[in-house]
N, C-alpha and C positions, 0 to 999 in steps of 0.2 A: 451525412445528416440523418439523425434518428427520428426526428419529427420536425415540424416547422419551428425553426429557431433553436433547435437542440443539436449540438454537434459533438462528435468524438473523433479523436485521432488515435488510432490503435496501431501498435507495432508488436510483432510476434513475441519478442523477448524483452522489449524495452517498455518503460512506463507509459501507460495510457494517460490521456489528458482530454478534458472536455470543456464545453462552454454552453451557457444557457442565456438566451436573450430575454431581457425584460422589455417593457414597453419602450424605454428610452435609455437603457443601460445593459451591460453584460455582466454575467457572473462567470468567472473561469474557475475550473476545478483542476487543481494540481499545477505545478510550476516548472517541472523538469529540473535538470541538474545544473544548468548554467544559463545565463541570459542569452548566449548565442544560440543554444538549442531552442530556447523558448521563442526567440524571434522568428525562427523558421515556422513554428506552429502558428504564431500570430499572423505571419504573412499569409498563410493559407486561410486562416479564419477571416482575415480582412477581405478576402475574395467574396465573402457572403454578407458581411455586416461591418459598418463603420461606427457602431455605437461605442461609447466610452466604457471602459472596464471599471465598474463601481466596486465589485467584490472579487477578490481572489481567495478561494477556499482551499485550504490545505487539509488533506485527509489525515495526515499524520506527519511525523517529524523527520523522516529519513532524508539525508542530504540530497540524494538523486531525485527527490520529489519536490524540494522546496527552494534550492539555492538559485534557481533561475527567476525568482520572483521580481527582481528589479525591472525586468523587461516589460512587465505588464502595466506598470504605472497605475496600479489599482488604488482607488481611494481608501479601501479598507481590506486588510488581510485577516481572514477569519480562520480560527482553529479551535480545537478543544482546549480547555484550560490545562489539561495534563500535557498536551503537546507543547504549550508555552513553557511549562515547568521542565520538560525534557530538554528543550533547546537550551535553557539556562544551565541545566545540570551537565549535559553531555554533547551539546551541539558541536563544539569544536572537535572533540575526539571523533564523533561520528563523521564529520566532514572529512577529516584526514583518512579515516578508515575506509569509507566508501569510495572516495576518489582513487585511493590506492588499489582497491579491489576491482573497480570498474572504470579504468582510465578511458575506455571508449566513450562512456557516457559523459565523462568530465571534459567535454570538448571546450577548448579555450577556457580552462579552469581559472586563469588569471582575470577573467572578466567578472567573476563573482565578487561583489563589493563587500561582502561580509555575511554574517548569519542573517537569516530571514526571521524577523520577529512579528508575530501576530499583533494586530492592533485592536482586535475584537475577539474575545474568547467566551465560551459558554460551557455549561456543565452537562446538560441533558439534551436540549432541543432549542433550535433557533429557526424561526420562519422568516423568509424573505419574500415579501409580496412583489410579484413581478410586474404588476400594473396592467391596466386594460383588461383584456380577456385571457391573459396568459396564466392566470392562476398563481400558485405559490410554489416556492422551493423550500423543502423542509430539510434542514441539517440536523442530524441526530447522532448521538453516541449510544451504541447498543450494548456496551460492555467491553471489557478488555479483550484483546484478540491479537492481531498482528503487532500492536504496541498497546501501551496504556491508553492512548488518546485517539484511537481511530474514530472517524466520523464518516457518514454516508450523506449523499445529496439525493433527495427523493422528489420526483415530480409526480404528485398524485394524479394530475389531470391526464398525463400521458402514460402513467405507470412505468416510468423509466427511472432506474436506480444507478447512480454512480457509486460503486461500492468501495472504491479504493482497494487496498491490498487485503481487505477482509475476504475477498473472493477472487480467485484466479480462474480464468477460462482457458483450458489447454495450455497451462504453464505451471511449472512447479512452484512451490511456496518457498519464500524466505521467512524463517521463523526465529531468527537470531535474537530478536527482542520481544518474543511473543509470550503469551499466556495460553499455552496449548489447551489445557483442560477447559477453561472458560470459553475460548474461541470455538472449540469443537462442539460445545453444547449450547449454553444459553445465548451466546453472541450470534452464532449462525442461526439458531432458532428464531431470534428476533429479526434477522435479515430476511429469512424465508417467509415470515409472517406478513411481510409487506406485500407479497404476491405480485412482484414486479413482472412485467411482460417483456421488458428489455433490460439488460444489465450490462454495464460497463465495469469490468473488473480491473484489477491493478495492471494486469498484462493479458495479452491474448485477444482474441476476437470478441466482438459484441455477442452476448448470448441473447437469442431472440425466441419469443414465445415462452409460455409457462414451462414447458418441458425443457427447453434449453436453459432457462434460468435455474431451474431446480437441478439440472445436471451439473452446472457449474458449482453450485453450492455443495452438492453431494461430492463432487470431485475434491473440493477443498476440505470437506469434513473427513473424507476417507483418508486423505494424505495425513491429516493430523491424528486420526485414530490409529493408523498403522504405526506411525512414529511412537505414539504413547504405548502401544502394546509391545513393540519391539524393544524400545529403550527400557521400559518398565521391567520387562522379563529379564533382561541382562542385569539390571541393578538388583533385582530380587535374588538372583542366584550368586551375587557377589562378583559379577564380571567387571570388565574394564570399559572405559569410554571408547577405546578403539574397537572392542568387541561389539559394543552397542552400535557404533557406526557401521560396521560390516553387516550386522544383522538387519539394520534399517535399510541400508543400500540394497541388499539382496531382496528385501520384501517389497521395495518400491520401484526398482529399476525397470522391471518389465512393463509396468503401466505408465510410469512417469519419466523414465530415463531419456526418452526421445524428445521430451519437451524442453523449452528454453529454461536455462539457469539451474537445472537439476544438479549437475555435478558441481557447479560453482557454489551453490548455497548449502548443500546437505551437510558438510562438516560443521558449519556454523549453526544450522538447525539442531543437529544432534547435541552439540555442546550446550546450547541454551536449554534444551529439554532435560538433559542430564542434570544441570543445575536446578531446574525447576522441581524435578522429582526428588532431588536431594534436599529440598526445603528452602532453596534460595528463591524467594518470591519475585523480587524485581531483578530484571536482567543485569548482569555484570556489564559495565561499560566496555564496548569494543574500542580498542586502539589499534593502530597499524601494527604495533609489535605483537599484540595478542592475536590478531588475525593471522600473522605469519606462523606463530607457534601452533595454533589449532590446525591450520592448513597442513603444516608439516607433519604433525602428529597423526592426523586422520587420513590424509591423502598420500602420505609417504613422499612428499615433495622435498 
């Protein structure tokens, strides 16, 4: 419990998830990969509150974050309008790709009834009044980052921020669908300007206190900046994607290599950034076949 009626379930390398109590309802943040996985979180949440779930907020579209949604029975599923468009464009491919990459998270994969579709979308900002003296929950899009449609959930009264995968605390980044240059600059600047005093990132422990929050944002920014520098330098000298991966791995491994998902994600990270710096603005759709090709090329598998 982060504050009265504010909850987070964190796991070292697995997706974090949260919930916020309104006066007579709940807002849940993230849905995990399958209904079975989500049901375990909900059982723990029900030890504290039996309020009905009115809103389920999806920070972005990745399968391991959203396909457990049916377990929540939420009245309304909220996401950014770009997230809804991404689900329509590449949701099925992403589902197959991510469940093949991370079978451990795809527990009881056959329990997923289908793609998760938002029922309420917005472009910039959406405020949920929590009722009574609980204040408000502000959902906001700060710019492109981890995906085109990332949103955060901000509790001004408590100065608690659920940041989704825009910020990772002591966990490496997955950037296979990212916009690295915007994420490392304007988007993280906007997140920092909220001046949160507690931050729940996409993975890792809760960051507490202003110094802890800024350290998590700085860790995320530095990871992106190092990637940009290393991949950019290899491209500028006419090198190869494999050389860019080797250089980036060498530059990051001492600081980030011992953290969850580093080795698993870096080939996909470098591949997307190589495309971005080559002028491909929107990420190429990942398929299970493309995953295997990139992994084999860059990890020598």
